[in-house]
Residue frames relative to the residue before (quaternion, step in Angstrom):
aa qw qx qy qz dx dy dz
X 1.0000 0.0000 0.0000 0.0000 0.00 0.00 0.00
X 0.6482 0.5227 -0.3228 0.4499 3.58 0.95 -0.85
X 0.6206 0.5397 -0.3440 0.4530 3.60 1.05 -0.73
X 0.6376 0.5332 -0.3220 0.4533 3.60 0.99 -0.78
X 0.6538 0.4951 -0.3034 0.4851 3.58 0.95 -0.88
X 0.6390 0.5242 -0.3203 0.4628 3.58 0.98 -0.86
X 0.6755 0.4901 -0.2965 0.4643 3.60 0.84 -0.94
X 0.6344 0.5198 -0.3323 0.4657 3.59 0.94 -0.83
X 0.6687 0.4977 -0.2953 0.4668 3.58 0.89 -0.96
X 0.6542 0.5166 -0.3146 0.4541 3.60 0.94 -0.85
X 0.6676 0.4895 -0.3023 0.4726 3.60 0.91 -0.89
X 0.6519 0.5127 -0.3156 0.4611 3.60 0.91 -0.87
X 0.6458 0.5184 -0.3159 0.4631 3.59 0.96 -0.84
X 0.6614 0.5002 -0.3080 0.4664 3.59 0.92 -0.84
X 0.6553 0.5135 -0.3182 0.4536 3.59 0.93 -0.84
X 0.7444 0.4163 -0.2311 0.4682 3.56 0.82 -0.95
X 0.5797 0.6004 -0.3908 0.3883 3.60 1.11 -0.43
X 0.4559 0.6800 -0.4481 0.3590 3.58 1.23 -0.12
X 0.6758 0.4942 -0.2967 0.4593 3.58 1.12 -0.55
X 0.5606 0.6330 -0.3965 0.3576 3.54 1.14 -0.45
X 0.1398 0.7638 -0.6205 0.1102 3.53 -0.96 0.88
X 0.4211 -0.6501 0.5533 0.3063 3.50 -1.24 0.28
X 0.0800 -0.8495 0.5215 0.0086 3.53 0.59 1.23
X 0.2324 -0.7601 0.5946 0.1213 3.53 -0.87 1.01
X 0.4397 -0.7132 0.4680 0.2810 3.59 -0.70 0.99
X 0.3070 -0.7008 0.6117 0.2012 3.51 -1.15 0.69
X 0.2223 -0.8356 0.4908 0.1074 3.56 -0.29 1.23
X 0.5574 0.5995 -0.4124 0.3997 3.60 1.19 -0.19
X 0.5351 -0.6213 0.4676 0.3300 3.57 -1.13 0.66
X 0.1904 -0.7868 0.5811 0.0844 3.56 -0.85 0.99
X 0.0769 -0.7946 0.6022 -0.0099 3.52 -0.76 1.14
X 0.0805 0.7705 -0.6297 0.0575 3.58 -0.79 0.98
X 0.4784 -0.7222 0.4434 0.2302 3.54 -1.06 0.84
X 0.3216 -0.7150 0.5499 0.2880 3.58 0.90 -0.85
X 0.0519 0.8650 -0.4934 0.0755 3.54 0.70 1.16
X 0.7749 0.2573 -0.1503 0.5574 3.62 1.16 -0.44
X 0.6617 -0.4831 0.3752 0.4335 3.57 -1.27 0.23
X 0.6487 0.5217 -0.3184 0.4535 3.57 1.00 -0.82
X 0.6843 0.4665 -0.3043 0.4707 3.61 0.83 -0.88
X 0.6251 0.5211 -0.3491 0.4645 3.62 1.04 -0.64
X 0.6300 0.5193 -0.3330 0.4718 3.60 1.03 -0.75
X 0.6606 0.5002 -0.3082 0.4674 3.60 0.99 -0.80
X 0.6483 0.4977 -0.3204 0.4789 3.60 1.01 -0.73
X 0.6075 0.5308 -0.3458 0.4791 3.59 1.11 -0.62
X 0.6346 0.5164 -0.3193 0.4781 3.58 1.01 -0.83
X 0.6265 0.5342 -0.3271 0.4638 3.57 1.01 -0.84
X 0.6593 0.5169 -0.3133 0.4472 3.56 0.88 -0.92
X 0.6833 0.4913 -0.2816 0.4610 3.59 1.00 -0.84
X 0.7889 0.3382 -0.1458 0.4920 3.58 1.01 -0.83
X 0.3918 0.7576 -0.4673 0.2326 3.62 1.22 -0.26
X 0.8232 0.2212 -0.1926 0.4862 3.53 -0.91 1.02
X 0.4142 0.6738 -0.5038 0.3474 3.61 1.21 -0.06
X 0.4274 -0.7340 0.4543 0.2687 3.62 -0.65 1.00
X 0.5110 -0.6051 0.5168 0.3251 3.51 -1.28 0.52
X 0.1112 0.7601 -0.6371 0.0630 3.55 -1.04 0.83
X 0.4486 -0.6985 0.4922 0.2618 3.57 -0.62 1.14
X 0.8125 0.1883 -0.1799 0.5215 3.57 -0.71 1.09
X 0.5261 0.6559 -0.4002 0.3645 3.59 1.28 -0.19
X 0.0946 -0.8069 0.5828 0.0178 3.54 -1.13 0.73
X 0.6693 0.4531 -0.2988 0.5073 3.59 1.22 0.40
X 0.6522 -0.5140 0.3786 0.4089 3.55 -1.31 0.03
X 0.5083 0.5854 -0.4426 0.4505 3.57 1.27 0.22
X 0.7505 -0.2209 0.1586 0.6023 3.57 1.28 -0.44
X 0.0113 0.8090 -0.5826 0.0768 3.56 -0.88 0.98
X 0.2927 -0.7238 0.5825 0.2260 3.58 -1.10 0.57
X 0.7386 -0.4751 0.2527 0.4061 3.56 -1.26 0.35
X 0.7105 0.4463 -0.2881 0.4615 3.61 0.79 -0.88
X 0.6117 0.5215 -0.3578 0.4751 3.61 1.07 -0.61
X 0.6481 0.5212 -0.3289 0.4475 3.58 0.97 -0.81
X 0.6653 0.4732 -0.3232 0.4785 3.62 0.88 -0.81
X 0.6286 0.5330 -0.3312 0.4594 3.59 0.99 -0.81
X 0.6817 0.4819 -0.2846 0.4712 3.60 0.86 -0.96
X 0.6493 0.5217 -0.3198 0.4516 3.59 0.94 -0.85
X 0.6543 0.5048 -0.3127 0.4683 3.58 0.88 -0.90
X 0.6828 0.4797 -0.2950 0.4654 3.60 0.90 -0.88
X 0.7176 0.4670 -0.2632 0.4447 3.59 0.80 -1.00
X 0.7692 0.3863 -0.1981 0.4689 3.59 0.89 -0.89
X 0.8295 0.2196 -0.0758 0.5079 3.59 1.01 -0.75
X 0.4326 -0.7119 0.4543 0.3155 3.61 1.24 -0.14
X 0.5003 0.6370 -0.4172 0.4122 3.57 1.23 0.52
X 0.2503 -0.7791 0.5614 0.1227 3.58 -0.89 0.97
X 0.1477 -0.7903 0.5936 0.0353 3.56 -0.61 1.23
X 0.5965 -0.5060 0.4561 0.4244 3.57 -1.28 0.23
X 0.5823 -0.6271 0.4033 0.3242 3.60 -1.17 0.54
X 0.7615 0.3965 -0.2171 0.4646 3.61 0.95 -0.75
X 0.6304 -0.5226 0.4166 0.3948 3.54 -1.26 0.45
X 0.6382 0.5281 -0.3303 0.4525 3.59 0.94 -0.85
X 0.6637 0.4987 -0.3039 0.4673 3.59 0.92 -0.85
X 0.6690 0.4948 -0.2948 0.4698 3.57 1.00 -0.82
X 0.6039 0.5890 -0.3500 0.4074 3.59 1.09 -0.68
X 0.7702 0.3074 -0.1638 0.5344 3.58 1.14 -0.56
X 0.5215 0.6323 -0.4056 0.4045 3.58 1.26 0.33
X 0.7895 0.2012 -0.1776 0.5520 3.54 0.28 1.23
X 0.6596 -0.5072 0.4004 0.3838 3.49 -1.39 -0.16
X 0.4091 -0.6767 0.5510 0.2666 3.58 -0.93 0.90
X 0.0824 -0.8072 0.5842 0.0153 3.55 -0.92 0.90
X 0.5560 -0.5965 0.4714 0.3358 3.54 -1.26 0.55
X 0.5990 -0.5962 0.3908 0.3647 3.62 -1.00 0.74
X 0.6424 0.5310 -0.3357 0.4390 3.60 1.06 -0.62
X 0.6850 0.4689 -0.2742 0.4855 3.60 1.27 -0.28
X 0.3357 0.7791 -0.4815 0.2202 3.60 1.25 0.14
X 0.0593 -0.7571 0.6503 0.0183 3.52 -1.12 0.88
X 0.6622 -0.4842 0.3829 0.4247 3.54 -1.25 0.45
X 0.7732 0.3306 -0.2673 0.4707 3.56 -0.93 0.98
X 0.5251 0.6127 -0.4329 0.4019 3.60 1.18 -0.18
X 0.4334 -0.6701 0.5357 0.2760 3.54 -1.15 0.64
X 0.1234 -0.7623 0.6306 0.0769 3.58 -0.97 0.86
X 0.1259 -0.8245 0.5517 0.0032 3.53 -0.80 1.08
X 0.1645 -0.7830 0.5992 0.0264 3.49 -1.14 0.84
X 0.2198 -0.7111 0.6468 0.1663 3.54 -1.24 0.59
X 0.1709 -0.8588 0.4813 0.0406 3.51 -0.26 1.33
X 0.7806 0.1130 -0.0759 0.6100 3.57 1.22 -0.27
X 0.7626 -0.2407 0.1310 0.5859 3.57 0.34 1.22
X 0.7214 -0.4018 0.3028 0.4758 3.57 -0.90 -0.89
X 0.5606 0.6520 -0.3725 0.3491 3.59 1.24 -0.12
X 0.7795 0.2603 -0.1618 0.5463 3.60 0.90 -0.77
X 0.0643 -0.8017 0.5941 -0.0114 3.51 -0.84 1.07
X 0.1445 -0.7566 0.6332 0.0758 3.51 -1.30 0.49
X 0.1129 -0.7998 0.5880 0.0427 3.59 -1.05 0.75
X 0.0028 0.7632 -0.6462 0.0077 3.51 -1.22 0.70
X 0.4250 -0.6786 0.5359 0.2676 3.55 -1.33 -0.02
X 0.4245 -0.7077 0.5095 0.2438 3.56 -0.79 1.07
X 0.2492 -0.7716 0.5716 0.1258 3.58 -0.93 0.97
X 0.6247 -0.4611 0.3444 0.5277 3.59 0.66 -1.18
X 0.8460 0.2318 -0.1372 0.4600 3.54 -1.33 0.23
X 0.7205 -0.4635 0.2506 0.4508 3.59 0.96 0.86
X 0.5919 0.5662 -0.3541 0.4514 3.59 1.27 0.24
X 0.0447 -0.7891 0.6118 0.0310 3.57 -1.07 0.76
X 0.3876 -0.7008 0.5682 0.1892 3.52 -1.32 0.61
X 0.1829 0.7954 -0.5566 0.1551 3.59 -0.84 0.92
X 0.4523 -0.6266 0.5513 0.3144 3.52 -1.40 0.12
X 0.2017 -0.8088 0.5493 0.0592 3.54 -0.25 1.34
X 0.5019 -0.6630 0.4615 0.3092 3.57 -0.97 0.84
X 0.7419 0.4264 -0.2438 0.4565 3.60 1.05 -0.60
X 0.8284 0.1762 -0.0926 0.5237 3.64 1.01 -0.62
X 0.5678 -0.6206 0.3822 0.3827 3.59 1.21 0.24
X 0.7809 -0.3004 0.2324 0.4959 3.55 -1.24 -0.44
X 0.1600 0.7946 -0.5517 0.1964 3.52 -0.68 1.18
X 0.4170 -0.6270 0.5766 0.3169 3.51 -1.40 -0.03
X 0.0136 -0.7818 0.6233 0.0001 3.58 -1.07 0.77
X 0.4462 -0.6742 0.5220 0.2719 3.53 -1.30 0.35
X 0.5065 -0.6512 0.4791 0.2997 3.56 -1.03 0.83
X 0.6919 0.4705 -0.2883 0.4656 3.60 1.09 -0.60
X 0.3533 0.6925 -0.5222 0.3506 3.58 1.26 0.24
X 0.5678 -0.6360 0.3851 0.3535 3.65 -0.78 0.90
X 0.6450 0.5179 -0.3337 0.4521 3.60 0.95 -0.78
X 0.7230 0.4443 -0.2573 0.4623 3.59 0.75 -1.04
X 0.6514 0.5047 -0.3384 0.4544 3.62 0.92 -0.74
X 0.6260 0.5390 -0.3323 0.4552 3.60 1.08 -0.67
X 0.7798 0.3569 -0.1624 0.4881 3.59 1.00 -0.85
X 0.3705 0.7383 -0.4925 0.2742 3.61 1.27 0.05
X 0.1863 -0.7912 0.5774 0.0766 3.55 -0.94 0.96
X 0.7471 -0.3057 0.2445 0.5373 3.57 0.63 -1.10
X 0.3039 -0.7062 0.6001 0.2210 3.52 -1.39 0.06
X 0.1343 -0.7850 0.6037 0.0362 3.54 -1.11 0.77
X 0.1543 -0.7622 0.6220 0.0916 3.55 -1.07 0.82
X 0.3198 -0.7422 0.5548 0.1974 3.61 -0.43 1.17
X 0.5892 -0.6162 0.3884 0.3498 3.58 -0.99 0.83
X 0.6148 0.5467 -0.3554 0.4436 3.62 1.06 -0.65
X 0.6442 0.5027 -0.3228 0.4776 3.60 1.07 -0.70
X 0.6095 0.5383 -0.3520 0.4634 3.60 1.03 -0.74
X 0.6538 0.5029 -0.3058 0.4756 3.61 0.97 -0.88
X 0.6335 0.5333 -0.3316 0.4520 3.59 0.97 -0.81
X 0.6447 0.5107 -0.3162 0.4729 3.59 0.95 -0.85
X 0.6582 0.5116 -0.3127 0.4553 3.61 0.97 -0.78
X 0.6580 0.5139 -0.3065 0.4572 3.59 1.13 -0.62
X 0.6722 0.5236 -0.2977 0.4306 3.60 1.10 -0.66
C-alpha cells in the first residue's frame, strides 16, 4: 500500500512540476489597452487575480500554479476546457509562429532544459498573463530578457481559433 501512495505522489509531482520555473519579476510598468474582446477579458481576469500567490498544485485565489491559472482563465472567460498540466496544454492546439500571436494564445517556456515548463496567455502587444513563481499572477513582456531566452513555443487551441472567427 505504501508503494502505491509513493508512486501516486511521485507521478503527481512530476505532472505538476511542469509549471515550476524560476520566474524573474519584470519590474517595468506594463501598459496594455485591451484592443479586442479577448484581450479585455484577459485584462479583467488579471485584475481579479493580480497578486494571487504562486502555489504548486494550487487552483484557487489562495494560491495557483501556471497551468491551473491558464485552465481557470480559459474556463471562466471563454468557456473553454484545457488540460490541467503545462505538458497537456503545450500540445492542445496548433503551434503558431510568434509573429502570428493573437490574444488568448498560449505561450510556453522551457525554464530549465526540457524538464521544467511554464505557460501563460498572450494578451496583446508582446504582453502575456501568467502565474509567476516569484510574484504571483501578473503581466509580463515576451521581450523581457528572461522570457525571451526561455521562450519555447505558442499554441492556439482550436476553440480559441473559432472564438476569434466569431468576433
